[in-house]
Structure formats: C-alpha cells, structure tokens
N, C-alpha and C positions, 0 to 999 in steps of 0.2 A: 159815628154810630158804633163802629167796631171797637174803638178805644173805650167808649162808654160801657158797652157790653162786657168787655174784658175786665173793667173795674168792678162791675157787679159780680162777675164770676169769682174774681179774686176775693172780694168781700165775703161771699158766701163760704168759700174755702177757709178763709181766715177765721170766720165765726165758728166753724166746726172744729178746726184744729186747736185753736187757742182759747176757746171758752169765752169769747168776747161777749160782754153784756153792756147794754146802754146805761145801766144803773151804777156801774162801777166807775171809779176814778180812772182817768187816763194815766197810765204808768209809763214813765220814761226812765231808761237805765242810764246811769252815769258810771263809766268804768275807767279808772285811772290808776296812777301810781302814787299812792298816799304814804308810802313807807320806804321808798328807795331813792334813787338818784334824782328823780324829778319831783320829789315831794312838794317843795315850795311852789313850783310852777303849777302843779296839779291842784293844790289847795286854793290858790288864787283863782285858777280857772273855774273851780267848782263854785266859788262865790258868784261868778258871773252866771253860771247855770242856775243857781238858786234865785238870783235877782231876776233873771228872765222868766222863770216859772212863776215867781211871785207876781210879776207884772201881768203875765198872761191870765193868772187867776183873778186878778183885779178886773180884767175884762170879761169875767164870767166864764173863762175857759172855752171849751168847745161844746156848743149846744147845751150850755149849762153844767157841763161836767167839769169838775176840777181836775187839774193836772198834778200828779204826784211824782216826785223825783226820787229814784231809788239809787243809792250810792253803793259802789263796791270797790274794794281795793285789790288790784291784781299785782301790786308791786312791780318788779321788773322780771316777772316770771311768765313767759309766753304761754305755756300750757295752762296756767292759772287764768289768764285772760280768756282763753278759749272756753274753759270750763265755766267761768262766771257768766259769759254771754249765754251759754246754754241754760244755766240756772235762771238767769234773769228772764229769758224767754219762756221756758217751760213752767217755772214756779211762780214768777211774778207777773207774767203775761205783759211784759213791756212791749211797746209798739215801735220803739226806736232806741238806738244806743248812741250815746254821746261820750266825748272825752278823748282818751288816747294815752299813749305812753311811749316807750322806746319803739322804734320801728319793728323789731322782731316780735314784740308783744302785740302791736297793732296788727301785724300780719296774721297772727293766730286768731285774734278776735275777729278780724275781717273774714277769715275762712268760715268761722261759725255763723257770721251774719249772712254770708253767701249761702250756706247750707240751709238756713232757716228763712231766707228771703226777707231780711229785715234791714232797714236803713241804718248805716253806721256813719255818723257825722264826726269826722276826725279833726281835732285841733292841736294835738301833740303827736309827733311821729310823722316825718315828712320824706321818707325814702321814696324816690320815683317809682320803685317797683310796686308800691302799695296800690297805685292807681293805673299803672301802665302794664308792666309785665304780669302782675297779679291782680289787675283790676277786674271788676265785675259790676253789674248794674246797681248794687246796693251800697257801695262805698263812695263817700264824698269827702273831699279834702278842702279845709278852710284856711290853710296857710300855704305859702309857696312850697313846692317840692324842693328837695336839696338841689336838683339840677337847675331849677329856676333861680335859686339863690346864688349858686356859684356862677351862673351866667350873668346875673345882676352884678356880682362882685367883679367879674372881669370888665364889665362896662364901667363900674365905679373906679377901678384902678386907672383907666385911661385919663381920669381927671386928677390923679394924684402924681406927685413927682417921684415916687418910689420906684427903684429898679431892682434892688437886692432884698429878697424876702427870707425870713426865717419862719418856721412853723413849729408850734407845739400843739399836740392833740392826743386824745385817748387812743390807745392801741387796740381798737376793735373796728368792726366793719364800717360804722358810720364815719369815724375819723379818717380812715383810709379813703373812703369814697369821696369825702370833701376835698382832700388834697388832690386825688386823681382827677376829679372834675375840674378843679382850679386849673390844673396844667392843661387839660384838654381844651377848656374854654379860652385860655390865653393863646393857645396855638391857633384856634379858629379866628380870633380877632387880630392876629398878627402882633400881639403884644410881646415885646422883648423884655424879659426879666430873668433873674437867676434866683434859685432857691439855695441859699447858703447853708441852711441847717434844717434838718427834719428831726425834731425831738418827740419821741413817743413815750408814753407812760401808761401803766395799767390804771383802770378805774380804782379810785381809793388811795392813790399815792399821797403821801404826807410830806415827803422831803424832796424838794425840787432843786437843791443846791447844784448837783451835777448838771442838770438840764439848763439851769440859768447860766452856768459857766460856759456850756456848749453854745448857747445862743449868743452870748456876748463875744465869744471867740470868733464867731463867723462874721461879725461886724455888718449886720444887715442894715438896710435903710428902714425897714419896717418889720415888725413881728406880727404874725397872724396867730391869734390865740383860738384854737379849736377846742380846748378843754372846757368843761362846763360843771355846773353844780358845785359841790364841796371842793372838787379838785381845783377849779379856777379861783375859788376864794383863797385857798391856801397858797396857790401860786402867786396871786396878786400880792398877798402880804409879804411873802419872801422876796418877790421881785422888787417891791417898793423898798425894802430894807437894803437891797443891793444896788439901788440907784438905776435899775434897768430902764425905767420909763423916762429918765432924764437923758439917756444916751441914744435911744432909738424911738421912732414912731411906733405906735401900737394900734392894731385893729382887732377888735373883739368879735370873733365868730362864735358867740355863745348867746344863750338866752339870758339876758341881763335882768336879774331880780333886784330892781331898784329899791324895793321895800325892805330888803334884808341888809346885812352888813355890807354887801357889795356896793349898794347905793351910796355908801359913805366913804369907801376906800378907793374907788376907781380913780385913776389919774385924770384930772380935768384936761379936756382936749383930745382924749382917746376917741378914735372913730369906732363905731360899734354898729353891727347889724341890729335892726329893731324888728325881730321876728314877730310877724303878725301885724305889727304897726305900733308906732310910738303914741301913747295915749294923749300926751300933751299937744302934739302936732295935729292929730286927728280931731281933738276937741276944739281946736281953734278953727279948723277947716269945715266941720260939719256940726250944726246945731244939735242933731240927734245924738251924736257922739258925746258932746258936752253934757247933755242931759244924763246920759248913761254914766259918764265919769262922775258927775256930781252925785247921782243916786248911789253909785258904788261906794264913794267915799262916805256919804252920809250913813249908809247902812253898815259899813264894815270898818270905817276909820283907816282905810288903806286905799291904794290906787290899783287899777287893773294893769297887769302885765300884758304883753302882746298875746299870749295864749288866751287870756281872758277875752280880749277883743275878738279873737277867732271863735271862741266858744259862744259868746253872745250872738255873733253873726250866724252860727250854726243853728241856734234856736229860732232866730228870726226867719231863717230859710225854711226850717221844718214847719213853722207855723204858717208861712206863706204857702207852702206846698199843701198843707192840710186844708187851708181855705180854698185853694185852687181846685183840689180834688174833691172837696166837700165830704171828706172822710178821713179817719185816722188809720185806715187800713194800711199796713206797712208796704205792701207791694204797690198800691195805688199812689202812696206818698212818694216812694222811691221813683216811680214813673214820672210824677209831677216835678220832682226836683231836677231831673235831667233837662237842661236847656232853659231853666227857669230864671227870670229876672226878678230882683227885689232890691229894696233900699236897705243897705246895711250900714254898719258903723264906718265903713270905708267908702261910702258913697254908692254910686250906681253899681250894682253887683249882678253878676249872672254866673250860673254854674254850667260849665261846658258839658255838652251831652256826651261826647265821645269818651271822656275820662272822669267826669264828676269833679273836676277841678274848678274852684272859685277863681274868678279873674282878679286875684289879689296882687297888689304891687309888692315889690321888695324895697325895704326902706333902709337907708344908711344915715347916720348922723353923728355929730360930735357930742360927747357927753360934757355938759357944763353944769355948774352949780348956780341955782337961781333962788331968790328970796321966797318964791311961791312954794317951793318944795324942800323937804328935808333931805333930799338926795339929788344926785346928778340926773338930769333929763337930757333928751336928745335935742340938738340944735343944728342949724345949717343942714336941714334934711335934704337928702337926694332920694327922690322917689323914682323907681324904675318900674314901669307898668308891665303887667302880665303878658301883654301882646309882644313885648320885646324879649321875654325870657322863656315862655313856655314852648314846648314842642309843638310843631305843626301837626295837623291831623294826619298828614302823609307820613311824618316821622313816627307817629304813634302806631299807625297801621303797619309800618315796616318793622318796628321793634316787635310787635305782637306776632307778626308773620314769621319772624325768626324763632 
C-alpha cells in the first residue's frame, strides 16, 4: 500500500512539473555519439532502438498512445550530453533516456538524469564508477562494467597457454583503467604472467610503425589490443602489413564493428571480446534473439553489433517496467526496474537492485569467416556469467562507504 501511494504521489508531481498529457505521444530520448569516436557503434545501436519502438507501436503502444523516439547527438563532449538531457526533459518532455557514449559523457548525462529523476538506460559506456561510485536510483547498465569484463578476461586467460603479454591502448583514463584492472585481477586469481610491453597512443593516431616495432621487440606470446574505433582499424592494417599477426597471438579488447571494414580485415583466429554479446551465438541459443536479428537484417540490411543487443534489451526492460508499474511516470518506472526480472535477448535477465546492473555475461570468442556472413563472426564462445564477475553487494557497500 505504501509503495502504491508513493507511485500515485510521484505521478501527480510528474504531471505538474513536466506537463504530462494522456493525449500526447510517449516520448523517449536517445542520446549518443553520432559524430565522434563511437559513431559506427552508436548508429548501429540506434537502429536497434528504432526497431524496438516500431515493434512496441505495432502492439498499440501504451494504452493506445504511440511511442516517439527523439534522437540527439552529444558527440564526445560530456557537457553537451548533460545539456541535451536537460533539453530533452524540459522541452521534449521525454520519460526516459537511452543510449550512451564514452564514460565521461555518460557520467555527465547521468548527473542530469539524477537531478531530474528520470531513468537512464545505458548501453555504451561501462566504467564501474557510473553505477558504483557515482551510482543513483535512476541509472541502469545493460552491458558488463569494465571491472566485470577484466575479471572475465582473467578467468579466460586461465584457459589459454599465453604467459608473456604486450598491450596497446589509448592513452586516456579508460585504457589505463583496463590495464590496471587486468593486473589486479591476475594477482587475485594467482595467474603468473609478464607484461613485456605497454604501448600507449593518443586518440586519433595514424602512424603505428614505432608502436608495432616496440611490440615485436618485446617478443610476447600474445598482444592485447585495447585501442578502438578508427585507431584500431589503422593499427590492424599496418600490423597486417608488418606480419605481426603471423608472429604472435592476438586478443582484441575492443568493440568489434563487423559490419565495417574491420569485419573483412581482422586476422582469422584472433580471440576477441564480444561486448554486449555475439549476435550469431545468441541467435542460435535463443529463438527471440534470432527473430530480432532476422528483423534487424530485414529492416536495415545489416547485423546488430553487441551494443545493439544491449540497447534492444534496455527497451525490453523499460517496457516491462512500464507494464509492471502500469504507468510511464519516470520515478515509478525507475522504481520498477530495480530488482526486475524479464526475458531479454540474452535469456533470463534481471536488474540488480543495489546498482542497476543487468546480469549480463561476458563473452569471448575466436573470429572466423563463414559462408553465412560477409565478415568474421565469433566462434568457440566462452561465456562467463555475471555471478562470476560482478562485485558482491558487500564490496559495493564498502566502496560507496569509502
């Protein structure tokens, strides 16, 4: 009864502040990076958002009201992400924000969502700090955090014969956080290995000759590629020309855009993180995912990257929360999302109450070329569940307490 009364009060407050009308379409905001480093991932993710909204409207929306998706480009500018969230809420009257970008941009957008008490369902940007150190009741994460991924990687390496590692990554917070977390996780599991080389480069580097020479000189068993976007594409081309992939094993710690040029130039057999989830593996495992992948390809003549899997799940979760709460009110929906179970593209899913984290697995696989696709897809999948990688509630409370 108390929870029901709280929802009624919240709904009345929302009606007064935001000008809610039952005759208006339901507006959802999509905020991402359509013009900077994660442009290709964001555009693919946005297709998943459009597909989801289209399918919801085919079901007659919510109480006969159609859903309208409003897109905004914040690039890689954190303050712009904050300002656009405010604009979407005040001017467009959106009831939830979807999407994401680099972690600094997501952090600023998250601050605005906290200020206006509106759900923020994130599919790109996975720094642990977003939901732990800077977490709040209105942010929800639909991909593994960086900490979850690095712990998964430490488990993955126990299955590999590699002992000597080299690293190449972007010289900013995310790249350094990845390598630091690697080292910490390896110590925790008692894995003995050596980092022979740490090669750092600014975002936007075009000439990798010196870095490639440095990596080869260290004679590692495996190279971990932490670079991403245009940087990793150019590195791949130059490394291929130098025969690097013929001399050492390679693991890709980047968001693999198989639909672009990368899908045709990656060396076969390279192990790669499948952030969000490999569409081909999930489509074979779950009928609902196969239907989504088929509809995605039929609609856009392309395939969903991992971020698109995450994004589609975020819309499924929002819709389930709306149905459970029987309202589109932002605060009531945010309350319903916490601890909620639903059927997603990755199977039985639930959102943990303490931090808003989806129980998503971390996936690793070998990239192979198959007749079914014009690019390399993941094979020999190793799936490490969230229960093995996410922080315990005690660890979360300890971090927040500090």
